[in-house]
C-alpha positions as semicolon CSV with decimal commas, in nm:
position;residue;x (nm);y (nm);z (nm)
1;M;-0,561;-1,435;1,286
2;N;-0,290;-1,541;1,526
3;V;-0,096;-1,308;1,752
4;K;0,214;-1,401;1,553
5;D;0,043;-1,247;1,249
6;A;0,045;-0,903;1,414
7;K;0,324;-0,648;1,385
8;I;0,418;-0,373;1,631
9;I;0,628;-0,062;1,565
10;S;0,746;0,159;1,848
11;T;0,716;0,530;1,765
12;Q;0,742;0,855;1,958
13;N;0,360;0,862;1,967
14;G;0,318;0,509;2,108
15;L;0,309;0,150;1,986
16;E;0,152;0,102;1,643
17;T;-0,011;-0,242;1,634
18;Y;-0,102;-0,385;1,293
19;L;-0,326;-0,690;1,250
20;D;-0,349;-0,930;0,956
21;V;-0,724;-0,892;0,897
22;V;-0,893;-0,801;0,567
23;K;-1,102;-0,521;0,718
24;S;-0,781;-0,340;0,817
25;I;-0,664;-0,309;0,452
26;D;-0,829;-0,048;0,231
27;V;-0,759;0,036;-0,132
28;K;-0,858;0,394;-0,190
29;D;-0,737;0,454;-0,544
30;L;-0,602;0,260;-0,840
31;H;-0,423;0,460;-1,111
32;Y;-0,323;0,331;-1,454
33;P;-0,092;0,505;-1,706
34;T;-0,216;0,800;-1,905
35;E;-0,043;1,018;-2,162
36;T;0,088;1,250;-1,890
37;E;0,133;1,008;-1,597
38;L;0,323;0,702;-1,716
39;F;0,292;0,477;-1,413
40;Y;0,065;0,240;-1,224
41;E;-0,018;0,327;-0,866
42;I;-0,230;0,197;-0,584
43;T;-0,319;0,381;-0,264
44;V;-0,329;0,141;0,030
45;G;-0,471;0,219;0,371
46;I;-0,383;0,023;0,683
47;E;-0,587;0,044;1,000
48;Y;-0,387;0,001;1,320
49;F;-0,416;0,056;1,691
50;L;-0,197;0,319;1,852
51;L;-0,130;0,215;2,209
52;K;-0,039;0,515;2,423
53;E;0,043;0,568;2,786
54;E;-0,254;0,687;2,988
55;R;-0,488;0,557;2,717
56;Y;-0,582;0,201;2,620
57;Y;-0,576;0,246;2,242
58;D;-0,670;0,470;1,953
59;S;-0,770;0,322;1,616
60;R;-0,629;0,496;1,308
61;K;-0,608;0,441;0,934
62;N;-0,323;0,585;0,732
63;Y;-0,227;0,555;0,367
64;F;0,067;0,525;0,132
65;R;0,109;0,462;-0,240
66;I;0,294;0,191;-0,429
67;R;0,397;0,312;-0,774
68;M;0,549;0,116;-1,063
69;D;0,653;0,230;-1,407
70;T;0,486;0,078;-1,712
71;D;0,746;-0,199;-1,749
72;F;0,720;-0,284;-1,376
73;G;1,096;-0,243;-1,335
74;S;1,087;0,044;-1,088
75;L;0,905;0,054;-0,755
76;T;0,849;0,369;-0,548
77;L;0,660;0,433;-0,227
78;A;0,485;0,768;-0,203
79;E;0,332;0,952;0,088
80;T;-0,024;1,072;0,060
81;K;-0,092;1,441;0,117
82;T;-0,316;1,361;0,415
83;E;-0,333;1,065;0,652
84;S;0,014;0,946;0,545
85;L;0,150;0,630;0,705
86;F;0,492;0,798;0,704
87;A;0,380;1,134;0,851
88;V;0,502;1,266;1,187
89;K;0,771;0,999;1,208
90;N;1,143;1,045;1,243
91;E;1,385;0,875;1,000
92;G;1,420;0,560;1,213
93;E;1,043;0,526;1,243
94;K;1,006;0,579;0,867
95;D;1,258;0,300;0,809
96;A;1,062;0,077;1,047
97;T;0,744;0,161;0,854
98;K;0,916;0,063;0,528
99;E;1,019;-0,264;0,692
100;L;0,659;-0,311;0,807
101;I;0,543;-0,285;0,445
102;G;0,820;-0,509;0,310
103;D;0,858;-0,770;0,581
104;W;0,497;-0,792;0,692
105;L;0,218;-0,622;0,491
106;I;0,293;-0,763;0,145
107;K;0,316;-1,111;0,299
108;T;-0,013;-1,097;0,493
109;Q;-0,315;-1,297;0,388
110;A;-0,525;-0,980;0,420
111;F;-0,317;-0,790;0,162
112;K;-0,315;-1,085;-0,078
113;Q;-0,691;-1,129;-0,044
114;V;-0,762;-0,760;-0,110
115;I;-0,539;-0,761;-0,420
116;N;-0,690;-1,087;-0,547
117;E;-1,040;-0,940;-0,504
118;L;-0,933;-0,638;-0,710
119;I;-0,802;-0,871;-0,982
120;V;-1,135;-1,056;-0,994
121;Q;-1,320;-0,723;-1,001
122;K;-1,106;-0,598;-1,292
123;K;-1,154;-0,926;-1,483
124;T;-1,531;-0,886;-1,463
125;E;-1,534;-0,519;-1,563
126;D;-1,749;-0,435;-1,865
127;V;-1,512;-0,287;-2,122
128;Q;-1,617;-0,149;-2,458
129;T;-1,312;-0,019;-2,644
130;E;-0,968;-0,150;-2,729
131;G;-0,821;0,123;-2,507
132;D;-1,035;0,011;-2,213
133;I;-0,930;-0,350;-2,270
134;Q;-0,560;-0,253;-2,268
135;S;-0,607;-0,044;-1,951
136;V;-0,778;-0,330;-1,770
137;L;-0,520;-0,587;-1,885
138;G;-0,234;-0,359;-1,777
139;T;-0,399;-0,295;-1,440
140;I;-0,444;-0,670;-1,387
141;R;-0,073;-0,725;-1,465
142;F;0,015;-0,448;-1,216
143;L;-0,201;-0,608;-0,945
144;E;-0,043;-0,948;-1,016
145;K;0,303;-0,786;-0,985
146;L;0,202;-0,652;-0,643
147;L;0,152;-1,012;-0,532
148;E;0,510;-1,091;-0,644
149;I;0,684;-0,802;-0,464
150;E;0,966;-0,911;-0,236
151;A;1,069;-0,745;0,089
152;E;1,396;-0,635;-0,074
153;D;1,200;-0,446;-0,343
154;I;1,024;-0,242;-0,074
155;L;1,341;-0,183;0,128
156;R;1,524;-0,058;-0,184
157;A;1,236;0,168;-0,287
158;T;1,257;0,540;-0,236
159;V;0,983;0,719;-0,043
160;E;0,860;1,028;-0,221
161;R;0,717;1,308;-0,011
162;E;0,503;1,488;-0,266
163;P;0,319;1,308;-0,542
164;E;0,394;1,437;-0,891
165;Y;0,028;1,471;-0,977
166;V;-0,296;1,571;-0,816
167;H;-0,585;1,325;-0,812
């Protein structure tokens, strides 16, 4: 990792410093469409260092969701109920966080590696039924679409405060 691969956002709580390293990216949940929830969704965690005055740093991990409909034509960002990457931020800081995701995170080697590892994992999953096969194939297509997201897609996306379902 080079210093140029890092990203810093200034917030009211201090400087959030993000590093392009695989261990800082965490996938907590992967959702595929069901009869009642017709979308794909991935919960992504990003570890960062919060640099504050009077303190050297504080390591934190916060999460957000990327949601796409079943035809992959619509992209939405969603806050998690706890440990949200968008929480306790004003509108300008939330916009900067969206830019972080669009201009930096989706382009990092760490993000691409984590998604590619999930694709490999899904391809080696033991599936028994036609329904399982379709779920795995759809999830693989969703993960491949995540690798194709452009910064503009993220910047145009809405950020939902409350998820429409409970895990």
